[in-house]
N, C-alpha and C positions, 0 to 999 in steps of 0.2 A: 504494499499500499504506500502511496506517495503522499507525503505531507506538505503542506504549503510552507514556503520559506518563513513566513510570518510566524507561523505556529511553532516551527523549530527554534526560531530566535526568541520567542516568548518562553519557551521551555528552558532554553540555556540561560536565559536572564534569571530565571527562578533559581538557578544553581549558585548564583553569585550572592555576595553580601548586598543588601542586608537580609535577604531571603534565606540562602543557604539551605534550600530544600534538598533532602537526600533523594537520589536517583530512584530508589524503590518507592517512595512516596510520590514522586513526580509521575512515574510510570502509572501508578495506581489511579491518582487523580486526574491525570490526562487521558486515560484509557489507551495508553501505548505500552509497547514492550519494554522491559528494562534494557534489552539488548539494543533496541533502537535508541534509547536514551543515552546509553554508554557510547554507541556509535556517534551520535551526534557531538557528544563531548570530545570524543577522541579526534574527530574531524576538526572541530573548532580549535582544539590544542594545536593540531598540525598547521593550522592557518596562523598561528601565533597568538591566539586569544588567551587570556588569562582565566582558566578555570581550575578549580581544586583538583588535585590528583585523587583524592579520595572524598568520600561522603562526609567531610569534615568542614569546619570553619576554615579560613585562611591558613591556620596552622597545619593543615593537611597539603598546602601547596608545596611544590618542589622547590629546591634551592635556586633553580633557575627562574621561577616565576616570582619569587619574593622581591628580588631587586627590580624586575620589570614592573611590578606593581608600584613600587616607590617612584620609579621614573614617571609611571602614568599618572600619579597622583601629585607630583611636586608642584604643578601650577594650580591645584585646587584650593579653594578656600577650606577653613575648618569644617564648615557646614557640609560641603561637597564631600570631603573626605570622610566625614562622619556617616554620610549617606552610602558612600562607597563600601 
């Protein structure tokens, strides 16, 4: 089954802070398979997007992703960083 790119992006966004929704929960709530969710996350990571390695908060991010997140947020205000 093919999913709309907008739906995929919405699901990926829920994996990020401040939501940090676990893939198993996302799959259940979105009525998609966990395999599909993991595949979307893997593909997004290959494209260079910051997504947690595990179903954890940013502490589960790889050592490669942590400095990238710092660089991504360096120009943000405190409020924007808090939301991020």
